mmJSON file of the N, C-alpha and C atoms, coordinates in Angstrom:
{"data_MODEL":{"atom_site":{
"group_PDB":["ATOM","ATOM","ATOM","ATOM","ATOM","ATOM","ATOM","ATOM","ATOM","ATOM","ATOM","ATOM","ATOM","ATOM","ATOM","ATOM","ATOM","ATOM","ATOM","ATOM","ATOM","ATOM","ATOM","ATOM","ATOM","ATOM","ATOM","ATOM","ATOM","ATOM","ATOM","ATOM","ATOM","ATOM","ATOM","ATOM","ATOM","ATOM","ATOM","ATOM","ATOM","ATOM","ATOM","ATOM","ATOM","ATOM","ATOM","ATOM","ATOM","ATOM","ATOM","ATOM","ATOM","ATOM","ATOM","ATOM","ATOM","ATOM","ATOM","ATOM","ATOM","ATOM","ATOM","ATOM","ATOM","ATOM","ATOM","ATOM","ATOM","ATOM","ATOM","ATOM","ATOM","ATOM","ATOM","ATOM","ATOM","ATOM","ATOM","ATOM","ATOM","ATOM","ATOM","ATOM","ATOM","ATOM","ATOM","ATOM","ATOM","ATOM","ATOM","ATOM","ATOM","ATOM","ATOM","ATOM","ATOM","ATOM","ATOM","ATOM","ATOM","ATOM","ATOM","ATOM","ATOM","ATOM","ATOM","ATOM","ATOM","ATOM","ATOM","ATOM","ATOM","ATOM","ATOM","ATOM","ATOM","ATOM","ATOM","ATOM","ATOM","ATOM","ATOM","ATOM","ATOM","ATOM","ATOM","ATOM","ATOM","ATOM","ATOM","ATOM","ATOM","ATOM","ATOM","ATOM","ATOM","ATOM","ATOM","ATOM","ATOM","ATOM","ATOM","ATOM","ATOM","ATOM","ATOM","ATOM","ATOM","ATOM","ATOM","ATOM","ATOM","ATOM","ATOM","ATOM","ATOM","ATOM","ATOM","ATOM","ATOM","ATOM","ATOM","ATOM","ATOM","ATOM","ATOM","ATOM","ATOM","ATOM","ATOM","ATOM","ATOM","ATOM","ATOM","ATOM","ATOM","ATOM","ATOM","ATOM","ATOM","ATOM","ATOM","ATOM","ATOM","ATOM","ATOM","ATOM","ATOM"],
"id":[1,2,3,4,5,6,7,8,9,10,11,12,13,14,15,16,17,18,19,20,21,22,23,24,25,26,27,28,29,30,31,32,33,34,35,36,37,38,39,40,41,42,43,44,45,46,47,48,49,50,51,52,53,54,55,56,57,58,59,60,61,62,63,64,65,66,67,68,69,70,71,72,73,74,75,76,77,78,79,80,81,82,83,84,85,86,87,88,89,90,91,92,93,94,95,96,97,98,99,100,101,102,103,104,105,106,107,108,109,110,111,112,113,114,115,116,117,118,119,120,121,122,123,124,125,126,127,128,129,130,131,132,133,134,135,136,137,138,139,140,141,142,143,144,145,146,147,148,149,150,151,152,153,154,155,156,157,158,159,160,161,162,163,164,165,166,167,168,169,170,171,172,173,174,175,176,177,178,179,180,181,182,183,184,185,186,187,188,189],
"type_symbol":["N","C","C","N","C","C","N","C","C","N","C","C","N","C","C","N","C","C","N","C","C","N","C","C","N","C","C","N","C","C","N","C","C","N","C","C","N","C","C","N","C","C","N","C","C","N","C","C","N","C","C","N","C","C","N","C","C","N","C","C","N","C","C","N","C","C","N","C","C","N","C","C","N","C","C","N","C","C","N","C","C","N","C","C","N","C","C","N","C","C","N","C","C","N","C","C","N","C","C","N","C","C","N","C","C","N","C","C","N","C","C","N","C","C","N","C","C","N","C","C","N","C","C","N","C","C","N","C","C","N","C","C","N","C","C","N","C","C","N","C","C","N","C","C","N","C","C","N","C","C","N","C","C","N","C","C","N","C","C","N","C","C","N","C","C","N","C","C","N","C","C","N","C","C","N","C","C","N","C","C","N","C","C","N","C","C","N","C","C"],
"label_atom_id":["N","CA","C","N","CA","C","N","CA","C","N","CA","C","N","CA","C","N","CA","C","N","CA","C","N","CA","C","N","CA","C","N","CA","C","N","CA","C","N","CA","C","N","CA","C","N","CA","C","N","CA","C","N","CA","C","N","CA","C","N","CA","C","N","CA","C","N","CA","C","N","CA","C","N","CA","C","N","CA","C","N","CA","C","N","CA","C","N","CA","C","N","CA","C","N","CA","C","N","CA","C","N","CA","C","N","CA","C","N","CA","C","N","CA","C","N","CA","C","N","CA","C","N","CA","C","N","CA","C","N","CA","C","N","CA","C","N","CA","C","N","CA","C","N","CA","C","N","CA","C","N","CA","C","N","CA","C","N","CA","C","N","CA","C","N","CA","C","N","CA","C","N","CA","C","N","CA","C","N","CA","C","N","CA","C","N","CA","C","N","CA","C","N","CA","C","N","CA","C","N","CA","C","N","CA","C","N","CA","C","N","CA","C","N","CA","C","N","CA","C"],
"label_alt_id":[null,null,null,null,null,null,null,null,null,null,null,null,null,null,null,null,null,null,null,null,null,null,null,null,null,null,null,null,null,null,null,null,null,null,null,null,null,null,null,null,null,null,null,null,null,null,null,null,null,null,null,null,null,null,null,null,null,null,null,null,null,null,null,null,null,null,null,null,null,null,null,null,null,null,null,null,null,null,null,null,null,null,null,null,null,null,null,null,null,null,null,null,null,null,null,null,null,null,null,null,null,null,null,null,null,null,null,null,null,null,null,null,null,null,null,null,null,null,null,null,null,null,null,null,null,null,null,null,null,null,null,null,null,null,null,null,null,null,null,null,null,null,null,null,null,null,null,null,null,null,null,null,null,null,null,null,null,null,null,null,null,null,null,null,null,null,null,null,null,null,null,null,null,null,null,null,null,null,null,null,null,null,null,null,null,null,null,null,null],
"label_comp_id":["MET","MET","MET","SER","SER","SER","LYS","LYS","LYS","ARG","ARG","ARG","LYS","LYS","LYS","TYR","TYR","TYR","SER","SER","SER","LYS","LYS","LYS","TYR","TYR","TYR","GLU","GLU","GLU","LYS","LYS","LYS","ALA","ALA","ALA","ARG","ARG","ARG","ILE","ILE","ILE","VAL","VAL","VAL","GLY","GLY","GLY","ALA","ALA","ALA","ARG","ARG","ARG","ALA","ALA","ALA","LEU","LEU","LEU","GLN","GLN","GLN","ILE","ILE","ILE","SER","SER","SER","MET","MET","MET","GLY","GLY","GLY","ALA","ALA","ALA","PRO","PRO","PRO","ILE","ILE","ILE","ILE","ILE","ILE","ILE","ILE","ILE","GLU","GLU","GLU","ILE","ILE","ILE","PRO","PRO","PRO","LYS","LYS","LYS","ASN","ASN","ASN","VAL","VAL","VAL","MET","MET","MET","ASP","ASP","ASP","PRO","PRO","PRO","LEU","LEU","LEU","ARG","ARG","ARG","ILE","ILE","ILE","ALA","ALA","ALA","LEU","LEU","LEU","VAL","VAL","VAL","GLU","GLU","GLU","PHE","PHE","PHE","GLU","GLU","GLU","ASN","ASN","ASN","GLY","GLY","GLY","ALA","ALA","ALA","ILE","ILE","ILE","PRO","PRO","PRO","MET","MET","MET","THR","THR","THR","VAL","VAL","VAL","LYS","LYS","LYS","LYS","LYS","LYS","ARG","ARG","ARG","SER","SER","SER","ARG","ARG","ARG","THR","THR","THR","LYS","LYS","LYS"],
"label_asym_id":["A","A","A","A","A","A","A","A","A","A","A","A","A","A","A","A","A","A","A","A","A","A","A","A","A","A","A","A","A","A","A","A","A","A","A","A","A","A","A","A","A","A","A","A","A","A","A","A","A","A","A","A","A","A","A","A","A","A","A","A","A","A","A","A","A","A","A","A","A","A","A","A","A","A","A","A","A","A","A","A","A","A","A","A","A","A","A","A","A","A","A","A","A","A","A","A","A","A","A","A","A","A","A","A","A","A","A","A","A","A","A","A","A","A","A","A","A","A","A","A","A","A","A","A","A","A","A","A","A","A","A","A","A","A","A","A","A","A","A","A","A","A","A","A","A","A","A","A","A","A","A","A","A","A","A","A","A","A","A","A","A","A","A","A","A","A","A","A","A","A","A","A","A","A","A","A","A","A","A","A","A","A","A","A","A","A","A","A","A"],
"label_entity_id":["1","1","1","1","1","1","1","1","1","1","1","1","1","1","1","1","1","1","1","1","1","1","1","1","1","1","1","1","1","1","1","1","1","1","1","1","1","1","1","1","1","1","1","1","1","1","1","1","1","1","1","1","1","1","1","1","1","1","1","1","1","1","1","1","1","1","1","1","1","1","1","1","1","1","1","1","1","1","1","1","1","1","1","1","1","1","1","1","1","1","1","1","1","1","1","1","1","1","1","1","1","1","1","1","1","1","1","1","1","1","1","1","1","1","1","1","1","1","1","1","1","1","1","1","1","1","1","1","1","1","1","1","1","1","1","1","1","1","1","1","1","1","1","1","1","1","1","1","1","1","1","1","1","1","1","1","1","1","1","1","1","1","1","1","1","1","1","1","1","1","1","1","1","1","1","1","1","1","1","1","1","1","1","1","1","1","1","1","1"],
"label_seq_id":[1,1,1,2,2,2,3,3,3,4,4,4,5,5,5,6,6,6,7,7,7,8,8,8,9,9,9,10,10,10,11,11,11,12,12,12,13,13,13,14,14,14,15,15,15,16,16,16,17,17,17,18,18,18,19,19,19,20,20,20,21,21,21,22,22,22,23,23,23,24,24,24,25,25,25,26,26,26,27,27,27,28,28,28,29,29,29,30,30,30,31,31,31,32,32,32,33,33,33,34,34,34,35,35,35,36,36,36,37,37,37,38,38,38,39,39,39,40,40,40,41,41,41,42,42,42,43,43,43,44,44,44,45,45,45,46,46,46,47,47,47,48,48,48,49,49,49,50,50,50,51,51,51,52,52,52,53,53,53,54,54,54,55,55,55,56,56,56,57,57,57,58,58,58,59,59,59,60,60,60,61,61,61,62,62,62,63,63,63],
"pdbx_PDB_ins_code":[null,null,null,null,null,null,null,null,null,null,null,null,null,null,null,null,null,null,null,null,null,null,null,null,null,null,null,null,null,null,null,null,null,null,null,null,null,null,null,null,null,null,null,null,null,null,null,null,null,null,null,null,null,null,null,null,null,null,null,null,null,null,null,null,null,null,null,null,null,null,null,null,null,null,null,null,null,null,null,null,null,null,null,null,null,null,null,null,null,null,null,null,null,null,null,null,null,null,null,null,null,null,null,null,null,null,null,null,null,null,null,null,null,null,null,null,null,null,null,null,null,null,null,null,null,null,null,null,null,null,null,null,null,null,null,null,null,null,null,null,null,null,null,null,null,null,null,null,null,null,null,null,null,null,null,null,null,null,null,null,null,null,null,null,null,null,null,null,null,null,null,null,null,null,null,null,null,null,null,null,null,null,null,null,null,null,null,null,null],
"Cartn_x":[6.103,4.767,4.501,3.953,3.702,2.503,2.423,1.321,0.135,-0.503,-1.682,-2.904,-4.045,-5.306,-5.731,-5.87,-6.343,-7.801,-8.538,-9.915,-9.878,-11.0,-11.03,-10.775,-11.102,-10.877,-9.396,-8.739,-7.299,-6.532,-6.931,-6.279,-6.449,-7.649,-7.906,-7.063,-6.933,-6.148,-4.667,-4.146,-2.732,-2.402,-3.195,-2.934,-3.124,-4.152,-4.384,-3.26,-2.774,-1.668,-0.409,-0.137,1.05,0.937,-0.259,-0.463,-0.214,-0.637,-0.382,1.115,1.823,3.275,3.946,3.534,4.12,3.831,2.601,2.246,3.004,3.472,4.241,5.746,6.147,7.542,8.315,7.654,8.348,8.888,10.019,10.574,9.69,9.669,8.906,9.789,9.247,10.02,10.351,9.445,9.654,9.694,10.133,10.119,8.681,8.279,6.937,7.056,6.034,6.064,6.122,6.742,6.917,5.598,4.565,3.291,2.429,2.825,2.058,2.556,1.698,2.083,1.222,0.076,-0.865,-0.376,-0.258,0.217,-0.636,-1.937,-2.799,-2.489,-2.289,-1.942,-0.574,0.374,1.7,1.576,0.785,0.586,-0.082,-1.026,-1.675,-0.682,0.2,1.213,2.14,2.547,3.39,2.677,1.407,0.632,0.526,0.221,0.069,1.382,2.504,3.811,4.353,3.588,3.999,5.169,5.283,6.447,6.173,4.96,4.654,5.102,5.964,6.491,5.555,4.355,3.376,2.783,2.385,1.725,0.392,-0.458,-1.765,-1.802,-2.04,-2.195,-3.663,-4.014,-5.41,-5.573,-6.634,-6.943,-7.667,-7.301,-7.985,-9.268,-10.269,-11.568,-11.645,-11.779,-11.93,-13.203,-13.864,-15.123,-14.941],
"Cartn_y":[0.624,0.902,0.067,0.672,-0.051,-0.982,-1.939,-2.911,-2.351,-1.355,-0.795,-1.098,-0.915,-1.201,0.015,-0.174,0.887,0.641,1.707,1.546,1.062,0.572,0.086,1.224,2.444,3.597,3.962,3.885,4.159,3.094,1.839,0.747,0.926,1.25,1.447,2.59,3.663,4.813,4.476,3.788,3.427,2.447,1.39,0.366,0.95,1.763,2.374,3.302,4.103,5.018,4.234,3.174,2.363,1.632,1.129,0.444,1.415,2.651,3.655,3.897,3.996,4.177,3.018,1.804,0.62,0.616,0.957,0.957,2.031,3.068,4.131,3.858,2.692,2.298,2.353,2.582,2.612,1.226,1.147,-0.174,-0.91,-2.222,-3.064,-3.34,-3.148,-3.173,-4.584,-5.526,-6.881,-7.883,-9.088,-10.17,-10.651,-10.795,-11.287,-12.52,-13.373,-14.529,-14.076,-14.861,-14.513,-14.405,-15.116,-15.099,-13.881,-13.067,-11.878,-10.704,-10.196,-9.105,-7.856,-8.01,-6.91,-5.947,-4.637,-3.677,-3.651,-3.865,-3.864,-5.052,-6.217,-7.4,-7.229,-6.641,-6.394,-5.44,-4.375,-3.406,-4.06,-4.96,-5.67,-6.544,-7.224,-8.061,-7.177,-6.047,-5.123,-4.614,-4.283,-3.79,-4.851,-6.077,-7.152,-7.461,-7.187,-7.423,-6.185,-5.106,-3.89,-3.187,-3.301,-2.764,-1.456,-0.97,0.263,1.465,2.3,3.44,4.651,4.467,5.553,5.595,6.772,6.924,7.622,7.499,8.153,9.129,10.379,11.379,11.523,11.334,11.474,12.78,13.453,14.666,14.291,14.918,14.627,15.427,14.799,15.462,16.1,17.389,18.095,18.893,18.923,19.689,20.87],
"Cartn_z":[7.417,7.862,9.098,10.096,11.334,11.176,12.053,12.025,12.788,12.237,12.881,12.047,12.61,11.937,11.13,9.841,8.962,8.614,8.388,7.924,6.475,5.996,4.615,3.632,4.001,3.13,3.086,4.232,4.284,3.505,3.681,2.962,1.457,1.026,-0.407,-0.959,-0.213,-0.658,-0.746,0.262,0.292,-0.835,-0.959,-1.971,-3.373,-3.554,-4.861,-5.279,-4.34,-4.64,-4.971,-4.222,-4.472,-5.807,-6.152,-7.432,-8.592,-8.443,-9.474,-9.625,-8.508,-8.556,-9.286,-8.969,-9.598,-11.091,-11.469,-12.893,-13.668,-12.965,-13.613,-13.578,-13.071,-13.13,-11.827,-10.705,-9.417,-9.096,-8.401,-8.072,-7.061,-7.199,-6.29,-5.076,-3.891,-2.662,-2.182,-2.386,-1.866,-3.012,-2.692,-3.674,-3.852,-5.108,-5.403,-6.283,-6.299,-7.206,-8.666,-9.493,-10.907,-11.659,-11.204,-11.913,-11.572,-10.606,-10.235,-11.073,-11.953,-12.845,-12.648,-12.01,-11.835,-10.758,-11.059,-10.057,-8.788,-8.926,-7.753,-6.843,-7.406,-6.606,-5.952,-6.674,-6.108,-4.925,-5.09,-4.009,-2.801,-3.03,-1.921,-1.165,-1.897,-1.245,-0.412,-0.962,-0.212,1.036,0.901,2.04,3.133,2.741,3.717,4.44,3.784,4.396,5.101,5.115,5.809,5.153,3.834,3.13,2.399,2.405,1.675,2.509,1.943,2.708,2.691,3.182,3.245,4.644,5.043,6.337,6.139,7.127,7.108,8.268,7.949,9.0,9.296,10.554,10.957,11.714,11.372,12.121,13.393,14.474,15.734,15.794,16.292,16.415,17.793,17.822,19.091,19.054,20.165,20.247,21.148],
"occupancy":[1.0,1.0,1.0,1.0,1.0,1.0,1.0,1.0,1.0,1.0,1.0,1.0,1.0,1.0,1.0,1.0,1.0,1.0,1.0,1.0,1.0,1.0,1.0,1.0,1.0,1.0,1.0,1.0,1.0,1.0,1.0,1.0,1.0,1.0,1.0,1.0,1.0,1.0,1.0,1.0,1.0,1.0,1.0,1.0,1.0,1.0,1.0,1.0,1.0,1.0,1.0,1.0,1.0,1.0,1.0,1.0,1.0,1.0,1.0,1.0,1.0,1.0,1.0,1.0,1.0,1.0,1.0,1.0,1.0,1.0,1.0,1.0,1.0,1.0,1.0,1.0,1.0,1.0,1.0,1.0,1.0,1.0,1.0,1.0,1.0,1.0,1.0,1.0,1.0,1.0,1.0,1.0,1.0,1.0,1.0,1.0,1.0,1.0,1.0,1.0,1.0,1.0,1.0,1.0,1.0,1.0,1.0,1.0,1.0,1.0,1.0,1.0,1.0,1.0,1.0,1.0,1.0,1.0,1.0,1.0,1.0,1.0,1.0,1.0,1.0,1.0,1.0,1.0,1.0,1.0,1.0,1.0,1.0,1.0,1.0,1.0,1.0,1.0,1.0,1.0,1.0,1.0,1.0,1.0,1.0,1.0,1.0,1.0,1.0,1.0,1.0,1.0,1.0,1.0,1.0,1.0,1.0,1.0,1.0,1.0,1.0,1.0,1.0,1.0,1.0,1.0,1.0,1.0,1.0,1.0,1.0,1.0,1.0,1.0,1.0,1.0,1.0,1.0,1.0,1.0,1.0,1.0,1.0,1.0,1.0,1.0,1.0,1.0,1.0],
"B_iso_or_equiv":[0.0,0.0,0.0,0.0,0.0,0.0,0.0,0.0,0.0,0.0,0.0,0.0,0.0,0.0,0.0,0.0,0.0,0.0,0.0,0.0,0.0,0.0,0.0,0.0,0.0,0.0,0.0,0.0,0.0,0.0,0.0,0.0,0.0,0.0,0.0,0.0,0.0,0.0,0.0,0.0,0.0,0.0,0.0,0.0,0.0,0.0,0.0,0.0,0.0,0.0,0.0,0.0,0.0,0.0,0.0,0.0,0.0,0.0,0.0,0.0,0.0,0.0,0.0,0.0,0.0,0.0,0.0,0.0,0.0,0.0,0.0,0.0,0.0,0.0,0.0,0.0,0.0,0.0,0.0,0.0,0.0,0.0,0.0,0.0,0.0,0.0,0.0,0.0,0.0,0.0,0.0,0.0,0.0,0.0,0.0,0.0,0.0,0.0,0.0,0.0,0.0,0.0,0.0,0.0,0.0,0.0,0.0,0.0,0.0,0.0,0.0,0.0,0.0,0.0,0.0,0.0,0.0,0.0,0.0,0.0,0.0,0.0,0.0,0.0,0.0,0.0,0.0,0.0,0.0,0.0,0.0,0.0,0.0,0.0,0.0,0.0,0.0,0.0,0.0,0.0,0.0,0.0,0.0,0.0,0.0,0.0,0.0,0.0,0.0,0.0,0.0,0.0,0.0,0.0,0.0,0.0,0.0,0.0,0.0,0.0,0.0,0.0,0.0,0.0,0.0,0.0,0.0,0.0,0.0,0.0,0.0,0.0,0.0,0.0,0.0,0.0,0.0,0.0,0.0,0.0,0.0,0.0,0.0,0.0,0.0,0.0,0.0,0.0,0.0],
"pdbx_formal_charge":[null,null,null,null,null,null,null,null,null,null,null,null,null,null,null,null,null,null,null,null,null,null,null,null,null,null,null,null,null,null,null,null,null,null,null,null,null,null,null,null,null,null,null,null,null,null,null,null,null,null,null,null,null,null,null,null,null,null,null,null,null,null,null,null,null,null,null,null,null,null,null,null,null,null,null,null,null,null,null,null,null,null,null,null,null,null,null,null,null,null,null,null,null,null,null,null,null,null,null,null,null,null,null,null,null,null,null,null,null,null,null,null,null,null,null,null,null,null,null,null,null,null,null,null,null,null,null,null,null,null,null,null,null,null,null,null,null,null,null,null,null,null,null,null,null,null,null,null,null,null,null,null,null,null,null,null,null,null,null,null,null,null,null,null,null,null,null,null,null,null,null,null,null,null,null,null,null,null,null,null,null,null,null,null,null,null,null,null,null],
"auth_seq_id":[1,1,1,2,2,2,3,3,3,4,4,4,5,5,5,6,6,6,7,7,7,8,8,8,9,9,9,10,10,10,11,11,11,12,12,12,13,13,13,14,14,14,15,15,15,16,16,16,17,17,17,18,18,18,19,19,19,20,20,20,21,21,21,22,22,22,23,23,23,24,24,24,25,25,25,26,26,26,27,27,27,28,28,28,29,29,29,30,30,30,31,31,31,32,32,32,33,33,33,34,34,34,35,35,35,36,36,36,37,37,37,38,38,38,39,39,39,40,40,40,41,41,41,42,42,42,43,43,43,44,44,44,45,45,45,46,46,46,47,47,47,48,48,48,49,49,49,50,50,50,51,51,51,52,52,52,53,53,53,54,54,54,55,55,55,56,56,56,57,57,57,58,58,58,59,59,59,60,60,60,61,61,61,62,62,62,63,63,63],
"auth_comp_id":["MET","MET","MET","SER","SER","SER","LYS","LYS","LYS","ARG","ARG","ARG","LYS","LYS","LYS","TYR","TYR","TYR","SER","SER","SER","LYS","LYS","LYS","TYR","TYR","TYR","GLU","GLU","GLU","LYS","LYS","LYS","ALA","ALA","ALA","ARG","ARG","ARG","ILE","ILE","ILE","VAL","VAL","VAL","GLY","GLY","GLY","ALA","ALA","ALA","ARG","ARG","ARG","ALA","ALA","ALA","LEU","LEU","LEU","GLN","GLN","GLN","ILE","ILE","ILE","SER","SER","SER","MET","MET","MET","GLY","GLY","GLY","ALA","ALA","ALA","PRO","PRO","PRO","ILE","ILE","ILE","ILE","ILE","ILE","ILE","ILE","ILE","GLU","GLU","GLU","ILE","ILE","ILE","PRO","PRO","PRO","LYS","LYS","LYS","ASN","ASN","ASN","VAL","VAL","VAL","MET","MET","MET","ASP","ASP","ASP","PRO","PRO","PRO","LEU","LEU","LEU","ARG","ARG","ARG","ILE","ILE","ILE","ALA","ALA","ALA","LEU","LEU","LEU","VAL","VAL","VAL","GLU","GLU","GLU","PHE","PHE","PHE","GLU","GLU","GLU","ASN","ASN","ASN","GLY","GLY","GLY","ALA","ALA","ALA","ILE","ILE","ILE","PRO","PRO","PRO","MET","MET","MET","THR","THR","THR","VAL","VAL","VAL","LYS","LYS","LYS","LYS","LYS","LYS","ARG","ARG","ARG","SER","SER","SER","ARG","ARG","ARG","THR","THR","THR","LYS","LYS","LYS"],
"auth_asym_id":["A","A","A","A","A","A","A","A","A","A","A","A","A","A","A","A","A","A","A","A","A","A","A","A","A","A","A","A","A","A","A","A","A","A","A","A","A","A","A","A","A","A","A","A","A","A","A","A","A","A","A","A","A","A","A","A","A","A","A","A","A","A","A","A","A","A","A","A","A","A","A","A","A","A","A","A","A","A","A","A","A","A","A","A","A","A","A","A","A","A","A","A","A","A","A","A","A","A","A","A","A","A","A","A","A","A","A","A","A","A","A","A","A","A","A","A","A","A","A","A","A","A","A","A","A","A","A","A","A","A","A","A","A","A","A","A","A","A","A","A","A","A","A","A","A","A","A","A","A","A","A","A","A","A","A","A","A","A","A","A","A","A","A","A","A","A","A","A","A","A","A","A","A","A","A","A","A","A","A","A","A","A","A","A","A","A","A","A","A"],
"auth_atom_id":["N","CA","C","N","CA","C","N","CA","C","N","CA","C","N","CA","C","N","CA","C","N","CA","C","N","CA","C","N","CA","C","N","CA","C","N","CA","C","N","CA","C","N","CA","C","N","CA","C","N","CA","C","N","CA","C","N","CA","C","N","CA","C","N","CA","C","N","CA","C","N","CA","C","N","CA","C","N","CA","C","N","CA","C","N","CA","C","N","CA","C","N","CA","C","N","CA","C","N","CA","C","N","CA","C","N","CA","C","N","CA","C","N","CA","C","N","CA","C","N","CA","C","N","CA","C","N","CA","C","N","CA","C","N","CA","C","N","CA","C","N","CA","C","N","CA","C","N","CA","C","N","CA","C","N","CA","C","N","CA","C","N","CA","C","N","CA","C","N","CA","C","N","CA","C","N","CA","C","N","CA","C","N","CA","C","N","CA","C","N","CA","C","N","CA","C","N","CA","C","N","CA","C","N","CA","C","N","CA","C","N","CA","C","N","CA","C","N","CA","C"],
"pdbx_PDB_model_num":[1,1,1,1,1,1,1,1,1,1,1,1,1,1,1,1,1,1,1,1,1,1,1,1,1,1,1,1,1,1,1,1,1,1,1,1,1,1,1,1,1,1,1,1,1,1,1,1,1,1,1,1,1,1,1,1,1,1,1,1,1,1,1,1,1,1,1,1,1,1,1,1,1,1,1,1,1,1,1,1,1,1,1,1,1,1,1,1,1,1,1,1,1,1,1,1,1,1,1,1,1,1,1,1,1,1,1,1,1,1,1,1,1,1,1,1,1,1,1,1,1,1,1,1,1,1,1,1,1,1,1,1,1,1,1,1,1,1,1,1,1,1,1,1,1,1,1,1,1,1,1,1,1,1,1,1,1,1,1,1,1,1,1,1,1,1,1,1,1,1,1,1,1,1,1,1,1,1,1,1,1,1,1,1,1,1,1,1,1]
}}}
């Protein structure tokens, strides 16, 4: 994932989708501390490190 600025809605969607994947048994992409067990916290760490393999397609606004 590139280091671009996401809106708070895009971030929530990406992290939420990744947390759901993790809770359903998807492999964790990066090394996390042993005390972190919550899928949402794991997804946030992945997001902050740019490791989530998701993209956001934005529609262009044309008038």
